[in-house]
Structures are given as structure tokens and as C-alpha cells.
VOFIBA-481247 format. One record per atom (N, C-alpha, C): x, y, z; residue in three letters. Coordinates in steps of 0.001 Angstrom, whole numbers, plus 500000, padded with zeros to 6 digits. Layout:
BEGIN
XYZALA
...
END
This chain:
BEGIN
500839498827500000UNK
500000500000500000UNK
500890501243500000UNK
500607502132499090UNK
501414503342498966UNK
500808504454499816UNK
501650505086500582UNK
501200506204501411UNK
501133507441500527UNK
500013508130500576UNK
499871509344499773UNK
500526510506500490UNK
500963511475499708UNK
501644512638500265UNK
500728513437501183UNK
499429513443500914UNK
498508514201501768UNK
498485513618503180UNK
498608512299503289UNK
498638511683504623UNK
499915512055505374UNK
501007512145504654UNK
502255512542505296UNK
502150513958505845UNK
501547514836505074UNK
501379516209505546UNK
500425516268506737UNK
499415515429506736UNK
498499515360507884UNK
499222514883509139UNK
500134513942508976UNK
500904513447510122UNK
501743514573510714UNK
502414515329509863UNK
503236516436510344UNK
502363517494511019UNK
501213517794510419UNK
500302518762511031UNK
499812518257512383UNK
499527516972512490UNK
499095516393513758UNK
500167516485514824UNK
501414516261514430UNK
502525516397515379UNK
502609517836515867UNK
502468518781514954UNK
502509520191515329UNK
501382520571516272UNK
500176520095515987UNK
499027520374516855UNK
499242519767518231UNK
499776518546518283UNK
500040517895519559UNK
501033518709520396UNK
502100519171519755UNK
503111519949520483UNK
502502521242521016UNK
501717521914520187UNK
501087523163520624UNK
500115522922521772UNK
499257521909521636UNK
498288521619522700UNK
498989521213523997UNK
500003520378523894UNK
500735519967525089UNK
501365521173525776UNK
501944522071524983UNK
502574523262525556UNK
501547524151526250UNK
500376524306525634UNK
499324525122526255UNK
498811524490527544UNK
498584523183527520UNK
498116522481528726UNK
499164522589529828UNK
500415522416529456UNK
501494522515530446UNK
501563523920531041UNK
501388524924530200UNK
501486526304530668UNK
500327526675531598UNK
499113526286531222UNK
497946526720531985UNK
497597525815533161UNK
497909524529533075UNK
497526523632534172UNK
498723523140534987UNK
499904523278534451UNK
501079522809535168UNK
501343521327534974UNK
500533520644534167UNK
500725519219533890UNK
502025519021533120UNK
502805518018533522UNK
504068517751532852UNK
504447516285533022UNK
505117515739532032UNK
505615514363532111UNK
506978514291532780UNK
507590515413532979UNK
508944515445533523UNK
509903515933532455UNK
510972516526532902UNK
511905517155531971UNK
512556516156531018UNK
513004515023531532UNK
513657514024530675UNK
512683513432529670UNK
511467513124530125UNK
510460512551529221UNK
510073513552528132UNK
509950514808528499UNK
509605515829527514UNK
510702515980526471UNK
511945515987526925UNK
513054516114525980UNK
513050514943525005UNK
512887513737525520UNK
512841512558524662UNK
511657512641523706UNK
510501513028524222UNK
509286513102523406UNK
509450514127522283UNK
509927515323522602UNK
510059516356521588UNK
511171516041520589UNK
512266515435521045UNK
513316515017520125UNK
512791513960519156UNK
512053512995519694UNK
511490511941518864UNK
510516512519517847UNK
509626513402518279UNK
508659514004517364UNK
509355514835516287UNK
510413515512516652UNK
511160516309515675UNK
511778515408514613UNK
512388514302515030UNK
513005513394514067UNK
511958512678513214UNK
510814512353513789UNK
509731511751513002UNK
509254512737511946UNK
509033513988512335UNK
508595515002511371UNK
509641515192510272UNK
510916515212510637UNK
511976515349509649UNK
511975514163508683UNK
511818512957509215UNK
511744511768508369UNK
510554511803507425UNK
509418512281507911UNK
508224512385507067UNK
508458513403505956UNK
509084514531506280UNK
509381515521505255UNK
510316514959504191UNK
511341514237504606UNK
512281513648503653UNK
511575512620502779UNK
510733511776503376UNK
509998510779502602UNK
509026511463501642UNK
508414512563502079UNK
507513513320501225UNK
508251513849500000UNK
509461514368500195UNK
510259514861499070UNK
510618513722498111UNK
510908512535498670UNK
511230511388497832UNK
510024511006496987UNK
508840510969497595UNK
507630510643496837UNK
507361511675495751UNK
507577512945496049UNK
507368514001495058UNK
508329513828493881UNK
509578513501494164UNK
510559513287493097UNK
510188512060492259UNK
509733510988492907UNK
509311509788492179UNK
508117510087491278UNK
507142510845491795UNK
505971511198490997UNK
506365512058489805UNK
507271513007489998UNK
507728513854488895UNK
508465513026487847UNK
509286512078488303UNK
510014511219487379UNK
509050510350486568UNK
508030509786487227UNK
507043508972486524UNK
506261509801485515UNK
505904511010485894UNK
505153511875484996UNK
505990512228483773UNK
507263512556483993UNK
508148512905482880UNK
508350511705481968UNK
508516510521482544UNK
508692509311481741UNK
507436509026480926UNK
506262509235481504UNK
505006509031480791UNK
504849510001479642UNK
505211511261479864UNK
505140512257478795UNK
506127511927477682UNK
507309511480478056UNK
508321511117477057UNK
507847509935476233UNK
507193508973476873UNK
506698507798476169UNK
505622508198475171UNK
504742509125475544UNK
503695509596474640UNK
504317510320473452UNK
505348511136473697UNK
506026511841472606UNK
506721510860471664UNK
507275509790472207UNK
507946508792471361UNK
506948508043470488UNK
505742507823470980UNK
504714507115470228UNK
504071508013469180UNK
504019509298469412UNK
503389510251468495UNK
504398511316468081UNK
505320510977467175UNK
506323511978466781UNK
505669513115466015UNK
506252514317466104UNK
505684515443465355UNK
505788515206463853UNK
504818515689463145UNK
504774515440461691UNK
505629516396460916UNK
END
């Protein structure tokens, strides 16, 4: 099953929303997982988001390559007169 680029962007947006909501809850209620857990959590989320962005760029490059190859194939089948 191929992951669509829109889902990757949704994942990154979800990570961003989670970080913002957690920060707001922590600020207003004082709730916290602890300094070490927060550092690990935010580092992990940052690397996951970075990995998703890199994979998204790879998918975009693959799609562009496939599109260009398809256009080239059509041009080869229908040469200009």
C-alpha cells in the first residue's frame, strides 16, 4: 500500500498540533511528564517530522520522474509530423 503525500502532511500537522496543545496544557495547568520525558518526546517528534518531510520529498521526486517518463513515452509514440 502506497502512502499518499497528503497523509504525510496530515501526520506532520498532527505532530505540530500535539506539540502546541501539550505546551498550552502545560502552561495553563502545570501538567508535565517530567523534563527528561519531555526532551525525549520532543526530540522523537522532531526526528519523526523530519523523516516524514524527507519521505515526502522522495515521493514528490518519484511522481515527477514517473510523469516525465510518461510524457516522454507519449512523445515517442506520436512523433511530430
